[in-house]
C-alpha positions as CSV (number, residue, x, y, z in Angstrom):
1,X,-23.6,18.0,-9.6
2,X,-19.8,17.7,-9.3
3,X,-17.9,16.7,-12.4
4,X,-16.9,13.1,-11.7
5,X,-14.5,11.0,-13.7
6,X,-11.5,8.6,-13.2
7,X,-8.7,10.5,-11.5
8,X,-5.1,10.1,-12.2
9,X,-2.3,11.6,-10.1
10,X,1.3,12.9,-10.2
11,X,3.1,10.6,-7.7
12,X,5.1,11.9,-4.7
13,X,8.6,10.5,-4.7
14,X,10.4,9.7,-1.4
15,X,14.1,9.4,-0.9
16,X,15.0,7.0,2.0
17,X,18.4,5.4,2.6
18,X,17.2,1.9,1.4
19,X,15.9,3.1,-2.0
20,X,17.5,2.8,-5.4
21,X,16.6,3.3,-9.1
22,X,14.4,0.3,-9.6
23,X,11.2,2.2,-9.9
24,X,12.4,3.2,-13.4
25,X,11.5,-0.4,-14.3
26,X,7.9,0.4,-13.5
27,X,7.9,3.5,-15.7
28,X,8.5,6.2,-13.1
29,X,10.6,9.1,-14.1
30,X,13.2,9.6,-11.3
31,X,15.4,12.6,-10.6
32,X,18.9,12.2,-12.0
33,X,21.5,10.6,-9.7
34,X,18.9,10.3,-6.8
35,X,17.8,7.2,-5.1
36,X,14.1,6.8,-4.7
37,X,12.5,4.4,-2.2
38,X,8.8,5.1,-2.6
39,X,6.4,6.5,-5.1
40,X,3.1,7.6,-3.4
41,X,0.7,7.0,-6.2
42,X,-2.6,8.1,-4.5
43,X,-1.9,10.1,-1.4
44,X,-3.5,12.8,0.8
45,X,-1.2,12.9,3.8
46,X,0.7,15.8,5.4
47,X,3.9,14.0,4.5
48,X,2.9,13.7,0.8
49,X,0.0,15.0,-1.3
50,X,-0.6,13.7,-4.8
51,X,-1.9,16.2,-7.4
52,X,-4.6,15.4,-10.0
53,X,-3.2,15.4,-13.5
54,X,-6.3,15.1,-15.7
55,X,-9.6,16.7,-16.3
56,X,-11.5,19.4,-14.5
57,X,-9.5,19.0,-11.2
58,X,-6.0,18.9,-12.8
59,X,-3.5,20.7,-10.5
60,X,-5.6,20.1,-7.4
61,X,-4.2,18.2,-4.4
62,X,-6.2,15.2,-3.3
63,X,-6.7,16.6,0.2
64,X,-8.2,19.8,-1.3
65,X,-10.5,17.6,-3.5
66,X,-11.6,15.7,-0.4
67,X,-12.6,19.0,1.2
68,X,-14.5,20.0,-1.9
69,X,-16.3,16.8,-2.8
70,X,-16.6,15.0,0.6
71,X,-18.9,12.0,0.5
72,X,-19.3,12.3,-3.3
73,X,-15.6,11.3,-3.5
74,X,-15.1,8.7,-0.7
75,X,-18.6,7.3,-0.3
76,X,-21.1,6.6,2.5
77,X,-18.9,3.7,3.8
78,X,-16.2,6.2,4.8
79,X,-18.2,8.6,7.0
80,X,-15.5,8.3,9.7
81,X,-12.9,9.6,7.2
82,X,-15.0,12.7,6.6
83,X,-15.4,13.3,10.4
84,X,-11.6,13.1,10.9
85,X,-10.8,15.0,7.7
86,X,-8.8,12.1,6.3
87,X,-8.7,10.5,2.9
88,X,-9.0,6.8,4.0
89,X,-6.3,5.1,1.9
90,X,-2.8,5.5,0.5
91,X,-1.2,3.6,-2.4
92,X,2.5,3.3,-2.9
93,X,5.2,1.6,-5.0
94,X,8.2,0.5,-3.0
95,X,11.8,-0.2,-4.1
96,X,13.6,-2.2,-1.5
97,X,17.0,-1.8,-3.0
98,X,18.3,-2.5,0.5
99,X,16.7,-3.9,3.6
100,X,14.0,-1.8,5.2
101,X,14.0,-1.6,9.0
102,X,12.3,-4.2,11.1
103,X,9.2,-2.3,12.2
104,X,5.6,-2.4,13.3
105,X,2.6,-0.1,12.9
106,X,0.0,0.8,15.6
107,X,-3.8,0.3,15.3
108,X,-6.2,3.2,15.2
109,X,-6.8,3.4,18.9
110,X,-3.1,3.5,19.8
111,X,-2.3,6.0,17.0
112,X,-5.1,8.3,18.1
113,X,-3.9,8.3,21.7
114,X,-0.2,8.8,21.0
115,X,0.1,10.2,17.5
116,X,-2.4,13.0,17.4
117,X,-4.9,12.7,14.6
118,X,-2.9,10.0,12.8
119,X,-4.5,6.8,11.7
120,X,-3.3,3.3,12.5
121,X,-1.8,1.4,9.7
122,X,-3.0,-1.9,8.3
123,X,-1.5,-2.6,4.9
124,X,-1.1,-5.2,2.1
125,X,1.6,-5.8,-0.5
126,X,1.6,-7.3,-4.0
127,X,5.0,-8.4,-5.1
128,X,5.7,-6.9,-8.6
129,X,9.3,-8.2,-8.9
130,X,11.7,-10.0,-6.7
131,X,15.3,-11.2,-7.0
132,X,15.8,-14.9,-6.6
133,X,15.8,-15.8,-2.9
134,X,14.3,-12.4,-1.9
135,X,12.6,-12.5,1.5
136,X,10.5,-10.6,4.0
137,X,10.3,-10.6,7.7
138,X,6.8,-11.6,8.7
139,X,6.2,-11.9,12.4
140,X,8.2,-14.0,14.9
141,X,10.1,-17.2,14.4
142,X,9.3,-18.5,17.9
143,X,7.3,-17.6,20.9
144,X,9.2,-15.0,22.9
145,X,8.4,-12.8,25.9
146,X,8.4,-9.0,25.5
147,X,11.4,-8.9,28.0
148,X,13.6,-11.3,25.9
149,X,12.7,-9.4,22.8
150,X,13.6,-6.1,24.3
151,X,17.0,-7.5,25.4
152,X,17.6,-8.8,21.8
153,X,17.0,-5.3,20.5
154,X,19.4,-3.8,23.0
155,X,22.0,-6.4,22.1
156,X,21.6,-5.5,18.4
157,X,20.8,-8.9,17.1
158,X,17.2,-10.0,16.5
159,X,18.1,-12.5,13.8
160,X,17.1,-15.7,15.5
161,X,13.7,-14.3,16.5
162,X,12.7,-13.0,13.0
163,X,10.5,-15.2,10.8
164,X,11.7,-14.9,7.2
165,X,9.6,-15.9,4.3
166,X,10.8,-16.2,0.7
167,X,8.8,-14.2,-1.8
168,X,8.3,-14.2,-5.6
169,X,6.5,-12.1,-8.2
170,X,2.7,-12.4,-7.8
171,X,2.8,-13.1,-4.1
172,X,0.6,-11.0,-1.8
173,X,1.0,-10.3,1.9
174,X,-1.6,-9.0,4.3
175,X,0.0,-7.0,7.1
176,X,-2.5,-6.0,9.9
177,X,-1.4,-3.4,12.5
178,X,0.7,-5.1,15.2
179,X,2.6,-7.3,12.7
180,X,6.4,-7.2,13.1
181,X,7.7,-7.0,9.5
182,X,10.4,-5.9,7.1
183,X,10.7,-5.8,3.3
184,X,14.2,-7.1,2.6
185,X,16.6,-6.3,-0.3
186,X,15.5,-7.2,-3.8
187,X,11.7,-6.6,-3.7
188,X,9.6,-4.3,-5.8
189,X,6.0,-4.1,-4.7
190,X,2.8,-2.2,-4.6
191,X,1.4,-1.3,-1.2
192,X,-2.2,-0.5,-0.3
193,X,-2.6,0.8,3.2
194,X,-4.5,3.0,5.6
195,X,-3.6,6.7,5.1
196,X,-0.9,6.8,7.8
197,X,2.8,7.4,7.9
198,X,3.4,6.1,11.5
199,X,6.2,3.5,11.7
200,X,7.9,2.2,14.9
201,X,11.3,1.0,14.0
202,X,12.5,-1.9,16.2
203,X,15.8,-2.7,14.5
204,X,17.7,-1.1,11.6
205,X,20.5,-3.6,10.9
206,X,23.0,-1.5,13.0
207,X,23.4,1.0,10.1
208,X,23.6,4.8,10.1
209,X,21.7,7.4,8.1
210,X,22.9,10.0,5.7
211,X,24.0,12.1,8.6
212,X,26.3,9.4,9.9
213,X,24.2,8.7,13.0
214,X,22.0,5.7,13.7
215,X,18.4,6.2,12.7
216,X,15.9,6.7,15.5
217,X,14.3,3.6,17.0
218,X,10.9,3.6,18.7
219,X,11.4,0.5,20.9
220,X,8.9,1.3,23.8
221,X,6.0,2.1,21.4
222,X,6.9,-0.9,19.3
223,X,6.8,-3.2,22.3
224,X,3.4,-1.8,23.1
225,X,1.8,-2.7,19.8
226,X,3.7,-5.9,18.5
227,X,1.4,-8.9,18.3
228,X,3.7,-11.5,20.0
229,X,1.3,-14.3,19.0
230,X,2.2,-14.0,15.3
231,X,4.6,-16.9,15.1
232,X,5.8,-18.6,11.9
233,X,2.9,-17.0,10.0
234,X,2.6,-18.3,6.4
235,X,1.8,-16.0,3.4
236,X,-2.0,-15.9,2.7
237,X,-3.4,-17.8,-0.3
238,X,-5.7,-16.0,-2.8
239,X,-9.3,-16.9,-2.3
240,X,-11.3,-17.4,-5.5
241,X,-14.4,-15.2,-5.7
242,X,-16.0,-15.4,-9.1
243,X,-15.4,-15.9,-12.8
244,X,-17.2,-14.6,-15.9
245,X,-16.9,-14.2,-19.6
246,X,-13.1,-13.9,-20.0
247,X,-12.2,-12.9,-16.5
248,X,-11.7,-14.3,-13.0
249,X,-11.5,-12.6,-9.6
250,X,-9.7,-13.6,-6.3
251,X,-9.7,-11.9,-3.0
252,X,-6.3,-11.0,-1.6
253,X,-7.0,-9.1,1.5
254,X,-10.1,-8.1,3.5
255,X,-10.2,-6.1,6.7
256,X,-12.3,-3.3,8.2
257,X,-10.4,-0.6,6.3
258,X,-10.3,-2.0,2.8
259,X,-10.8,-5.0,0.6
260,X,-8.4,-5.8,-2.3
261,X,-9.3,-8.2,-5.1
262,X,-7.1,-9.3,-8.1
263,X,-8.7,-9.5,-11.6
264,X,-7.4,-11.6,-14.4
265,X,-8.8,-10.5,-17.8
266,X,-8.4,-12.2,-21.1
267,X,-7.9,-10.1,-24.3
268,X,-11.2,-8.4,-25.1
269,X,-12.8,-9.1,-21.8
270,X,-15.0,-6.4,-20.4
271,X,-16.0,-5.4,-16.8
272,X,-18.9,-3.2,-16.3
273,X,-19.0,-1.6,-12.8
274,X,-20.9,1.0,-10.9
275,X,-19.8,3.5,-8.4
276,X,-23.1,3.9,-6.6
277,X,-22.2,6.3,-3.8
278,X,-21.2,3.7,-1.2
279,X,-17.4,3.6,-1.7
280,X,-14.6,4.9,-3.7
281,X,-12.7,2.4,-5.9
282,X,-9.0,2.3,-6.6
283,X,-7.9,0.3,-9.6
284,X,-4.3,-0.6,-10.3
285,X,-3.2,-2.1,-13.6
286,X,-0.3,-4.5,-12.9
287,X,0.2,-6.0,-16.4
288,X,-1.3,-5.6,-19.9
289,X,-3.2,-2.6,-21.2
290,X,-6.9,-1.6,-20.9
291,X,-9.4,1.0,-21.8
292,X,-11.1,2.6,-18.9
293,X,-14.3,4.4,-20.1
294,X,-12.6,4.5,-23.5
295,X,-9.3,5.9,-22.3
296,X,-6.0,4.0,-22.6
297,X,-4.3,2.9,-19.4
298,X,-0.9,1.2,-19.3
299,X,0.7,-1.1,-16.7
300,X,1.7,-0.1,-13.2
301,X,-0.8,2.7,-13.0
302,X,-3.4,3.5,-10.4
303,X,-6.7,5.4,-10.8
304,X,-9.2,6.6,-8.3
305,X,-12.9,6.3,-9.2
306,X,-15.1,8.7,-7.1
307,X,-17.8,7.0,-5.1
308,X,-20.7,8.7,-6.9
309,X,-19.2,8.6,-10.4
310,X,-21.8,6.1,-11.7
311,X,-21.1,3.4,-14.3
312,X,-17.7,2.6,-15.7
313,X,-16.3,0.1,-18.2
314,X,-12.9,-1.7,-18.3
315,X,-12.0,-3.5,-21.5
316,X,-8.7,-5.4,-21.9
317,X,-6.7,-4.7,-25.0
318,X,-4.6,-7.8,-24.1
319,X,-4.4,-10.2,-21.2
320,X,-4.2,-8.0,-18.1
321,X,-4.0,-8.2,-14.4
322,X,-5.6,-5.6,-12.1
323,X,-6.2,-4.8,-8.5
324,X,-9.4,-3.4,-7.2
325,X,-9.6,-1.8,-3.8
326,X,-12.7,-0.5,-2.1
327,X,-14.3,-0.2,1.4
328,X,-17.1,-2.7,2.2
C-alpha cells in the first residue's frame, strides 16, 4: 500500500506585468526586486509544477505523483482526470497589484476542440485582502450584441459595458467558464480552479508588456465563449450547510468540477474526516492555526489529502477559518 499522508508543496511563482510584492503579506518568500503576480500552491500543469516538500514523496513533482498513485491520489470521482492524464484542480494565490486584463475562459468542450488536451476553466475566488473601494469586473453591465461588443473592443473602450462589483475581505466569487471578468487593482485572493491555464484576453487597458508591445488579445475565441446573458450579476451569498460542536460550515461554490466549503472553527474545535477513496481533498487555512493529524499548520497554507488516505483530524489551536475543496 502506498504511503499516504497530508501533502504540502513548494509553490511556483509567476511574474506577470500586473503583479507586485503583496504576496509577502501572506508569508511567501519572493525573489529580491521581482514582482510576483501568482503563487501556484498546488499545481500539476505544464506551465507550472509544484513539488512535494514533506515526507516520503519530498522532491517529487505533483504530476509524477499522479502517474505513480493514480486513483489512490485523486479518487474514484476523478476517473476522467486519470483518462486524460490530468490532475483535476489548481490552487493559486493572486496579487492584483494592477488591473488584470478583461478576460474569459472556455468550457471543457471548447478547450478540447481548440486547445489540444487543455481543460476548460471554471474557477472561484476568496478575497483575502482588498483596498477600500477595490472592484472586480463580473459579467456585463447591460445586454449587448456580440457585434456591438466586438466594435467596442476594436475602439479600445469597453468601460460602459463592464459590470463592476465592489469587493471586500471575505467575499467569494464563483466564476464559471464563459464569464467575462477581471480582477482589478488592490485585491489579494485565493483561487481554486480547474487545472487549466487557458485565458482569452478581451481588453488589456491599452497598455504594453515588458517588451514595449501590446499584449496579445484573443478576441475571436473570446467572442465564441462569452456568456452574453450574464448581465449585472451579483456576488453569490454563502449557503449555510451545517454546524457542530464549535464549528460551522457554509458552501461557497459548487459545480461539476469541484465544491468549496468554508469552515469556521472556535478555539479547541475538532473536525474528524475520512478520505474514503472517493475524492481528494484540498484544505486551505485562511486564518488562525491548526493541527492536522498532530502537525502544526499556519495561515495561508494549502494541503492536499490523498483520496485513499483514510481518517484525519483537524484541531483548532485558536479561532480559525478554512476552505475545503473536493469533488462530489
